[in-house]
C-alpha positions as CSV (number, residue, x, y, z in Angstrom):
1,M,2.8,-1.2,-24.1
2,D,-0.9,-1.7,-24.1
3,R,-2.7,1.6,-23.4
4,S,-4.3,-0.6,-20.0
5,V,-0.6,-1.4,-19.0
6,I,0.0,2.2,-19.6
7,Q,-2.5,3.7,-17.7
8,A,-2.1,0.6,-15.1
9,V,1.1,2.4,-14.6
10,I,0.2,5.5,-14.2
11,M,-2.2,4.6,-11.7
12,L,-0.3,2.9,-9.9
13,V,2.3,5.9,-10.2
14,F,-0.1,8.4,-8.4
15,G,-1.4,6.3,-5.8
16,N,1.1,5.6,-4.5
17,N,2.9,9.5,-4.0
18,V,-0.7,10.1,-2.4
19,A,0.0,7.0,0.2
20,I,3.1,9.0,0.8
21,L,0.8,11.7,1.9
22,S,-1.3,8.8,4.1
23,D,1.9,8.1,5.8
24,S,2.8,11.5,6.5
25,L,-0.3,12.1,8.7
26,I,0.2,8.9,10.4
27,K,3.4,10.0,11.4
28,L,2.4,13.5,12.9
29,V,0.6,10.6,15.6
30,G,3.9,10.5,16.4
31,S,3.0,7.1,19.3
32,H,2.5,3.7,18.3
33,D,0.2,3.2,21.7
34,A,-2.6,2.9,19.9
35,P,-2.6,1.4,16.5
36,F,-6.2,0.0,16.7
37,Q,-7.2,3.0,18.2
38,F,-5.8,4.7,15.1
39,A,-6.9,1.8,13.0
40,F,-10.7,2.2,14.3
41,L,-10.7,6.2,13.7
42,R,-10.1,5.4,9.9
43,L,-12.4,3.2,9.1
44,I,-14.8,5.3,10.8
45,S,-13.2,8.5,8.4
46,A,-13.7,5.8,5.5
47,L,-16.7,5.3,5.8
48,V,-18.0,8.8,6.1
49,V,-16.6,9.1,2.7
50,L,-17.7,6.1,1.3
51,M,-21.2,5.1,2.5
52,P,-22.6,8.8,0.3
53,L,-21.0,7.2,-2.5
54,M,-22.6,3.7,-2.1
55,V,-26.1,6.0,-1.8
56,L,-25.7,8.2,-4.9
57,L,-24.5,5.1,-6.7
58,K,-27.4,3.3,-5.8
59,K,-25.3,0.4,-4.4
60,P,-26.6,-1.7,-1.5
61,L,-24.8,-0.9,2.1
62,K,-25.7,-4.7,3.0
63,P,-22.1,-6.7,1.6
64,T,-22.8,-9.4,-0.4
65,H,-21.0,-12.1,-1.7
66,T,-18.1,-10.9,0.6
67,R,-15.5,-14.1,1.4
68,W,-12.7,-12.2,-0.1
69,H,-13.9,-9.3,0.6
70,W,-13.9,-10.1,4.4
71,V,-10.3,-11.6,3.9
72,R,-9.0,-8.5,2.0
73,A,-10.8,-6.8,4.9
74,H,-8.7,-8.5,7.2
75,V,-5.1,-8.3,6.1
76,W,-5.8,-4.8,5.1
77,L,-6.5,-4.4,9.3
78,V,-3.4,-6.0,10.1
79,S,-1.2,-3.7,7.6
80,S,-2.9,-0.6,9.3
81,L,-1.6,-1.3,12.9
82,C,1.5,-2.0,11.5
83,M,2.1,0.3,9.3
84,V,1.1,2.8,12.4
85,I,4.3,0.8,14.6
86,S,6.5,1.6,11.6
87,L,5.7,5.2,10.3
88,T,6.2,6.3,13.9
89,T,9.1,4.7,15.0
90,L,11.0,4.3,11.9
91,P,12.3,8.0,9.5
92,L,9.5,8.3,6.7
93,A,11.8,7.0,3.6
94,T,13.6,3.9,5.5
95,A,10.0,2.2,6.5
96,N,8.4,3.2,2.7
97,A,11.7,1.8,1.8
98,V,10.6,-1.6,3.1
99,F,7.0,-1.4,2.1
100,Y,8.1,-1.3,-1.7
101,A,9.6,-4.5,-1.1
102,A,5.7,-5.0,-1.7
103,P,6.0,-5.6,-5.4
104,L,8.5,-8.2,-5.6
105,I,6.2,-9.9,-2.9
106,T,3.8,-9.3,-5.4
107,V,5.3,-11.0,-8.2
108,V,6.5,-13.8,-6.8
109,L,2.7,-14.7,-4.7
110,A,1.7,-14.4,-8.6
111,V,3.9,-16.5,-10.2
112,L,3.4,-18.9,-7.2
113,L,-0.2,-18.9,-6.6
114,F,-2.2,-17.4,-9.2
115,S,0.1,-19.0,-12.3
116,E,1.2,-15.8,-13.7
117,R,4.1,-15.7,-16.6
118,A,6.2,-12.9,-15.4
119,S,9.3,-12.0,-18.1
120,L,12.8,-12.8,-17.0
121,A,13.2,-8.8,-17.3
122,S,10.4,-8.6,-14.5
123,F,12.4,-10.9,-12.0
124,I,15.5,-8.9,-12.2
125,A,14.3,-5.5,-12.1
126,S,12.0,-6.8,-8.9
127,G,15.1,-8.5,-7.8
128,L,17.5,-5.5,-8.0
129,G,14.4,-3.7,-6.1
130,L,15.0,-5.6,-3.0
131,V,18.9,-5.8,-2.8
132,G,17.9,-1.9,-2.9
133,V,15.3,-2.3,-0.2
134,L,18.2,-3.8,1.7
135,V,20.5,-1.5,0.9
136,I,19.0,1.4,2.1
137,V,17.6,-0.4,5.6
138,N,20.8,-3.0,6.2
139,P,19.7,-6.2,8.0
140,T,22.2,-6.0,10.4
141,E,20.0,-2.9,12.1
142,M,17.1,-4.6,11.6
143,N,14.5,-4.9,14.4
144,G,11.2,-5.0,15.5
145,F,10.1,-1.8,14.1
146,A,11.3,-2.8,10.6
147,L,10.0,-6.3,10.5
148,A,6.2,-4.6,11.3
149,A,7.3,-2.5,7.8
150,L,7.8,-6.0,6.3
151,V,4.2,-7.5,7.2
152,V,3.0,-4.1,6.1
153,A,4.7,-5.2,2.4
154,L,3.2,-8.9,2.5
155,S,0.0,-7.6,3.4
156,L,-0.3,-5.0,0.4
157,A,1.0,-7.6,-1.9
158,I,-1.5,-10.6,-0.6
159,N,-4.1,-7.4,-1.0
160,N,-3.2,-6.6,-4.2
161,L,-3.4,-10.3,-5.5
162,L,-6.4,-11.3,-3.9
163,I,-8.5,-8.4,-5.4
164,K,-8.8,-10.8,-8.8
165,K,-10.5,-13.1,-6.0
166,L,-13.5,-10.7,-5.9
167,P,-16.8,-10.1,-8.0
168,A,-16.3,-8.9,-11.0
169,H,-19.6,-6.6,-10.7
170,H,-18.5,-4.8,-7.5
171,G,-16.8,-1.9,-8.3
172,V,-14.0,0.1,-6.6
173,V,-16.4,2.4,-4.4
174,E,-18.2,-1.0,-3.9
175,T,-14.8,-2.9,-3.3
176,L,-13.6,-0.2,-0.2
177,Y,-17.0,-0.3,1.2
178,Y,-16.8,-3.7,2.1
179,T,-13.3,-3.5,3.1
180,T,-14.1,-1.0,5.2
181,L,-17.0,-2.3,6.5
182,L,-16.0,-5.7,7.2
183,A,-13.3,-4.8,9.1
184,L,-15.0,-2.5,11.1
185,P,-16.1,-4.8,14.0
186,L,-12.3,-6.2,14.9
187,A,-10.9,-2.8,14.6
188,A,-13.6,-1.9,17.4
189,L,-13.2,-4.5,19.7
190,G,-9.2,-4.3,19.0
191,A,-9.4,-0.5,20.5
192,W,-11.9,-1.7,23.2
193,I,-9.5,-4.2,24.6
194,E,-6.5,-1.7,24.1
195,G,-8.1,0.7,26.2
196,A,-6.1,4.3,25.4
197,T,-7.2,7.4,26.1
198,W,-9.2,9.1,22.9
199,S,-7.4,12.1,21.2
200,W,-9.4,14.1,19.2
201,S,-6.0,15.0,17.6
202,M,-6.0,11.2,16.5
203,A,-9.4,11.3,14.6
204,L,-8.3,14.3,12.6
205,L,-5.0,12.7,11.3
206,A,-7.4,9.7,10.7
207,F,-9.8,11.2,8.8
208,G,-7.1,12.9,6.1
209,S,-5.0,9.9,6.3
210,S,-8.6,7.4,5.4
211,V,-9.2,9.7,2.4
212,F,-5.2,9.6,1.2
213,V,-6.0,5.6,1.6
214,L,-8.4,5.3,-0.1
215,I,-7.4,7.2,-3.1
216,Y,-4.3,5.1,-2.9
217,A,-6.8,1.5,-2.7
218,A,-8.9,3.0,-5.7
219,T,-5.8,3.0,-7.7
220,C,-4.6,-0.7,-6.4
221,V,-8.1,-1.9,-7.6
222,F,-8.3,-0.4,-11.4
223,A,-4.3,-1.4,-11.8
224,Y,-4.1,-4.4,-10.9
225,R,-8.0,-5.7,-12.2
226,A,-6.8,-3.5,-15.5
227,A,-3.1,-5.6,-16.1
228,Q,-0.9,-8.7,-15.0
229,S,0.8,-7.9,-11.7
230,S,4.1,-9.1,-13.0
231,V,4.0,-6.1,-16.0
232,V,2.9,-3.1,-13.5
233,S,3.7,-3.3,-9.7
234,S,7.6,-2.5,-10.1
235,A,5.8,0.6,-10.5
236,E,4.8,1.0,-7.0
237,Y,8.1,1.7,-6.1
238,T,8.0,5.2,-7.8
239,G,7.0,6.6,-4.7
240,L,10.1,6.3,-3.1
241,I,10.8,9.3,-4.6
242,G,7.9,11.0,-2.3
243,A,9.3,9.6,0.7
244,V,12.5,11.0,0.4
245,L,11.3,14.3,-0.9
246,V,8.4,14.9,1.7
247,G,10.8,13.1,4.8
248,M,13.1,16.0,4.2
249,V,10.8,19.2,3.8
250,F,8.8,18.0,6.9
251,F,10.5,15.5,8.7
252,A,13.9,16.9,9.1
253,E,15.0,13.9,7.6
254,Q,18.8,13.2,5.9
255,P,18.9,10.2,4.0
256,E,22.7,8.7,3.8
257,L,24.6,7.6,1.0
258,R,23.4,4.4,1.0
259,F,19.8,5.4,0.9
260,Y,20.1,7.0,-2.5
261,L,22.3,3.9,-3.8
262,G,19.1,1.6,-3.1
263,A,17.3,3.9,-4.5
264,L,18.8,4.0,-7.9
265,L,18.7,0.0,-7.6
266,I,15.0,0.4,-7.7
267,V,13.9,3.2,-10.4
268,V,17.0,2.6,-12.7
269,P,15.5,-1.0,-13.3
270,L,12.1,0.1,-13.2
271,V,12.7,2.4,-16.3
272,T,14.3,-0.1,-18.0
273,L,11.7,-2.9,-17.7
274,T,9.2,0.1,-18.9
275,F,11.4,0.4,-21.7
276,L,12.2,-2.8,-22.7
277,Q,8.1,-4.1,-22.4
278,R,7.5,-0.9,-24.7
279,E,9.9,-2.3,-27.0
280,G,8.8,-5.3,-26.7
281,R,4.9,-5.0,-27.3
282,G,6.2,-2.3,-31.0
283,Q,7.7,-5.3,-32.5
């Protein structure tokens, strides 16, 4: 396997498990009554982190070449709103299982919209991963909260693919800064219309969540620029293991047997695909 592919896989594994920490903080919010306020607070928190880095790197604070950054910013905002709704109502592991439909969607959209080539093994691994998600969620129990989680998955897939549309000279910090800044006006408007009571505890949770999600977003930018989406996207499934462990330890969640069966359908194809790719590159 190429070194760039290995690095991309490692970054996605790391990023997705860090994202579980962000999800845990969102779950601690405990209510989905003020999703815009939480999204707004998280964006402000991200700017507090990113602006000093932009100054340190001597990057312009005024966005340039913003067309695709603007699109990604608002897709990201939709994802944030739906994430609050799903994580505060569903078990942590269940919500994340639905989120992990994103790699399958990424592969399909990459082939349909970006003419990427995907091997049969990639399609099989992604297909089995989706079956695993369905086993965990149980479609007969689908509701609006699970649908919100599916919107998160779709949004993540779209944002990962749109990375390839961004100007090549924009680095990771610039990309995160522009995405954050351009989403802020609509988030502020939504929070004002929402009219929820201001919560300082939510502000603290939003700051912590923002730091973790910035790390996740940075790993995605690096990984999807370094390798084809169809090759590395399955590595995102490994974060499901972290979701199970955090859910059990901190939220007293006890997954049912179907969860573990579904998890096997997600993880085993990933390991097999990685092995096949390594063997194929070595020939």
